[in-house]
C-alpha positions as CSV (number, residue, x, y, z in Angstrom):
1,M,0.5,25.9,11.0
2,E,-0.2,23.7,14.2
3,Q,1.1,25.2,17.3
4,S,1.8,21.5,18.6
5,L,4.4,21.0,15.6
6,L,6.0,24.2,16.4
7,E,6.5,22.9,20.1
8,T,7.7,19.6,19.3
9,K,11.3,19.2,21.0
10,G,14.4,17.5,19.7
11,R,18.1,17.4,20.5
12,I,20.7,18.8,18.3
13,F,24.3,19.6,18.4
14,N,24.9,22.1,15.5
15,I,23.2,24.2,12.9
16,Q,25.6,24.6,9.8
17,R,24.7,27.5,7.4
18,F,25.7,28.1,3.9
19,S,26.7,24.5,3.0
20,I,26.9,23.6,-0.6
21,H,26.9,19.7,0.3
22,D,24.4,17.5,1.5
23,G,21.6,18.4,-1.0
24,P,21.0,20.7,-3.9
25,G,21.7,24.4,-3.7
26,V,22.8,26.2,-0.5
27,R,21.8,24.3,2.5
28,T,21.3,24.8,6.2
29,I,22.3,21.6,7.9
30,V,20.7,20.7,11.2
31,F,22.7,18.1,13.0
32,L,20.8,15.9,15.5
33,K,22.0,13.8,18.3
34,G,22.0,10.0,18.6
35,C,22.8,7.3,16.0
36,P,22.5,3.5,16.0
37,L,25.7,3.0,14.1
38,R,29.3,3.5,15.3
39,C,31.1,3.8,12.0
40,R,34.9,3.8,12.5
41,W,35.6,6.7,10.3
42,C,32.7,9.0,11.7
43,C,33.6,12.5,11.5
44,N,30.9,13.6,13.9
45,P,31.6,11.3,16.9
46,E,29.8,13.8,19.2
47,S,26.6,13.0,17.3
48,Q,26.5,9.3,18.2
49,D,25.4,9.2,21.9
50,W,22.0,10.8,22.6
51,K,23.0,12.2,25.9
52,P,24.7,15.8,25.9
53,E,28.5,15.4,26.3
54,T,31.6,17.5,27.2
55,M,34.1,17.9,24.4
56,V,37.4,19.7,24.6
57,T,39.0,20.9,21.5
58,A,41.9,23.5,21.1
59,G,41.9,23.7,25.0
60,V,38.3,24.8,25.0
61,S,35.6,22.8,26.8
62,K,32.1,22.9,25.4
63,T,28.8,20.9,25.9
64,V,27.6,19.1,22.9
65,G,24.0,18.6,22.7
66,K,21.0,20.9,23.4
67,D,17.3,20.6,23.5
68,V,15.4,22.8,21.1
69,T,11.8,23.3,19.7
70,V,10.9,23.2,16.0
71,E,10.0,26.8,16.4
72,E,13.5,27.6,17.5
73,V,15.2,25.8,14.7
74,L,12.8,27.2,12.1
75,R,13.8,30.7,13.2
76,E,17.3,29.9,12.3
77,I,16.5,28.2,9.1
78,E,14.4,31.2,7.9
79,R,17.2,33.6,8.2
80,D,18.6,31.8,5.1
81,R,15.7,31.8,2.8
82,I,17.2,34.5,0.5
83,Y,20.2,32.2,-0.1
84,Y,17.9,29.1,-0.9
85,R,16.1,31.2,-3.4
86,R,19.3,32.5,-5.1
87,S,20.9,29.0,-5.3
88,G,17.7,27.8,-7.0
89,H,17.2,24.6,-5.1
90,G,18.5,25.3,-1.8
91,G,16.9,24.5,1.6
92,V,17.3,22.5,4.8
93,T,19.0,19.2,5.4
94,L,18.6,17.1,8.5
95,S,21.9,15.2,9.3
96,G,23.4,13.9,12.4
97,G,23.6,11.7,14.1
98,E,20.6,10.0,12.5
99,C,17.4,11.9,12.2
100,L,15.3,8.7,12.0
101,W,16.3,8.2,15.8
102,Q,14.2,11.4,16.6
103,P,11.3,10.8,14.2
104,D,8.6,12.9,15.9
105,F,10.9,16.0,16.0
106,S,12.3,15.3,12.5
107,A,8.9,15.0,10.9
108,A,7.5,18.0,12.6
109,L,10.5,20.2,11.4
110,L,10.4,18.7,7.9
111,R,6.6,19.4,7.7
112,V,6.8,23.0,9.0
113,C,9.6,23.7,6.5
114,R,7.5,22.4,3.6
115,E,4.4,24.5,4.8
116,V,6.5,27.6,4.7
117,G,8.0,26.7,1.3
118,I,11.4,25.5,2.1
119,S,12.8,22.5,0.4
120,T,13.8,19.5,2.5
121,A,16.4,16.7,2.5
122,I,17.5,14.2,4.9
123,E,20.9,12.4,5.2
124,T,20.4,9.0,6.6
125,T,21.7,5.5,7.2
126,G,18.2,4.1,6.7
127,Y,18.6,2.1,9.8
128,A,15.3,2.0,11.5
129,D,11.8,0.4,11.2
130,M,10.2,1.4,7.9
131,D,7.2,2.5,9.7
132,V,9.4,5.2,11.4
133,I,10.7,6.3,8.0
134,R,7.4,6.6,6.6
135,K,6.6,9.3,9.1
136,L,9.3,11.5,7.5
137,L,9.0,10.6,3.7
138,P,5.8,12.7,2.9
139,Y,7.8,15.8,4.0
140,V,11.1,15.1,2.1
141,D,12.2,16.4,-1.3
142,T,15.4,14.5,-1.4
143,V,16.7,11.4,0.5
144,L,20.5,11.2,0.7
145,M,20.9,7.5,1.9
146,D,24.3,5.9,2.6
147,I,24.9,2.3,1.4
148,K,28.4,1.6,2.8
149,H,28.8,-2.1,1.8
150,T,26.8,-5.1,0.5
151,N,28.6,-7.6,2.6
152,R,26.8,-8.3,5.7
153,E,29.8,-9.3,8.0
154,K,32.1,-6.5,6.7
155,H,29.5,-3.9,7.3
156,K,29.0,-5.0,11.0
157,E,32.8,-5.1,11.5
158,F,33.2,-1.6,10.6
159,T,29.9,0.0,11.8
160,T,28.7,-2.4,14.7
161,R,25.4,-3.1,12.7
162,D,24.8,-5.4,9.7
163,N,23.1,-4.1,6.6
164,E,20.2,-6.4,6.3
165,L,17.7,-3.8,7.3
166,I,19.5,-1.0,5.5
167,L,19.2,-2.8,2.2
168,E,15.7,-3.9,2.7
169,N,14.6,-0.4,3.6
170,A,16.5,1.1,0.5
171,K,14.1,-1.0,-1.7
172,H,11.1,0.6,0.1
173,I,12.4,4.0,0.2
174,A,13.2,3.9,-3.6
175,K,9.7,3.2,-4.4
176,E,8.1,5.8,-1.8
177,A,10.6,8.9,-1.7
178,A,10.2,11.7,-4.0
179,D,13.8,11.4,-4.9
180,L,16.6,8.9,-3.6
181,I,20.3,9.4,-4.1
182,I,22.7,6.8,-2.9
183,R,25.9,7.9,-1.2
184,T,28.9,5.8,-0.4
185,P,31.7,6.9,1.8
186,V,34.9,5.5,0.3
187,I,37.0,3.9,3.1
188,P,40.2,2.2,2.4
189,T,40.4,-1.2,4.1
190,F,36.5,-1.3,4.1
191,N,35.2,-0.7,0.6
192,A,37.7,1.1,-1.6
193,T,38.0,-1.5,-4.3
194,E,36.6,-1.7,-7.8
195,E,34.9,-5.0,-6.9
196,E,33.2,-3.5,-3.7
197,I,32.1,-0.2,-5.3
198,R,30.7,-2.2,-8.2
199,S,28.6,-4.3,-6.0
200,I,27.2,-1.2,-4.2
201,A,26.5,0.5,-7.6
202,E,24.7,-2.5,-9.0
203,F,22.5,-2.7,-5.8
204,A,21.8,1.0,-6.3
205,K,21.0,0.6,-10.0
206,S,18.4,-2.2,-9.0
207,L,16.5,0.2,-6.8
208,D,13.4,1.8,-8.5
209,G,14.0,5.2,-9.9
210,V,17.4,5.5,-8.5
211,E,19.7,7.2,-11.1
212,E,22.4,9.0,-9.0
213,M,25.3,8.0,-6.7
214,H,27.8,9.9,-4.8
215,L,31.2,8.8,-3.7
216,L,32.5,10.5,-0.6
217,P,36.2,10.2,-0.2
218,Y,37.6,9.2,3.3
219,H,39.0,12.2,5.2
220,R,40.3,12.8,8.7
221,I,38.3,15.9,9.4
222,G,36.9,15.7,12.9
223,S,39.3,13.0,14.0
224,D,40.6,15.5,16.8
225,K,37.2,15.3,18.4
226,Y,37.7,11.7,19.5
227,A,40.4,12.8,21.9
228,G,38.3,15.7,23.0
229,L,35.6,13.2,24.0
230,G,38.2,11.0,25.7
231,R,38.0,8.3,23.0
232,T,40.4,6.7,20.6
233,Y,40.4,7.4,16.8
234,T,41.2,4.0,15.4
235,M,41.5,5.1,11.6
236,A,44.6,7.5,12.1
237,H,46.7,5.0,10.2
238,I,44.3,4.9,7.1
239,Q,45.5,7.1,4.1
240,V,43.3,9.4,2.2
241,P,42.4,7.9,-1.3
242,E,44.3,9.3,-4.1
243,K,42.5,11.2,-7.0
244,E,43.4,8.4,-9.3
245,T,41.7,5.8,-7.1
246,M,38.7,7.9,-6.7
247,Q,38.5,8.5,-10.5
248,K,38.6,4.7,-11.2
249,L,35.7,4.1,-8.7
250,L,33.8,6.8,-10.3
251,N,34.3,5.2,-13.7
252,V,33.0,1.8,-12.2
253,V,29.7,3.5,-11.1
254,Q,29.3,5.2,-14.4
255,D,29.9,1.9,-16.1
256,V,27.0,0.3,-14.1
257,G,24.7,3.0,-15.5
258,L,24.3,5.6,-12.9
259,R,25.0,9.5,-12.8
260,A,27.9,9.7,-10.5
261,K,30.1,12.4,-8.9
262,I,32.8,12.5,-6.2
263,G,31.6,14.5,-3.2
264,G,28.2,15.1,-1.8
């Protein structure tokens, strides 16, 4: 293993162990700082800015964001290797934030994980130059990619960026990734209609090799972080989708011909 890879530096804000979401099996989730989007419903607002921030929750102030080396993160990941094996397909997932905005660190971390036999996944918006994405793909077993909407204007209204680059990149990622799963956060007032979900599902179905789509119901977990960062959470009036609504949307995805489930 190259020492230069182990010494590659990045900026993270959390490592979550024993997750059963964000990839197959038991996962260790590494949350990276920095994201190009500002989704209104984001449950990790502390991930968005690259710079370290001070966040106050439950009266406790803490600094969010620290610089680490690949070697330091790998040491944490290695602690969970036994759980990866027991769950059959477990491993590490890079989340955020957006791992594509720290491509050198992300690629180095993914590569060393693969070299020591740990399965890898990334959770991504796909918002980056395709040349950047190609730095990571050789070391990724599963790509979990958000497709939030097929309408350009509505996507920009709710995330601050249009979806043109995302949709184009999805076509390339589908052809080049080992495995691509499409995920859609279901957000009332944004995309929680059968028509909108069908449009996303039909796009996903058109991608080479894509067979699976996950629907992630809107929730308010993390909404208190906004106040802790001195920001306003603008989605407080939005109701969590009912189970009946989610089931109808799930049926739509299945009717399009994709394997589908609620949750990640």
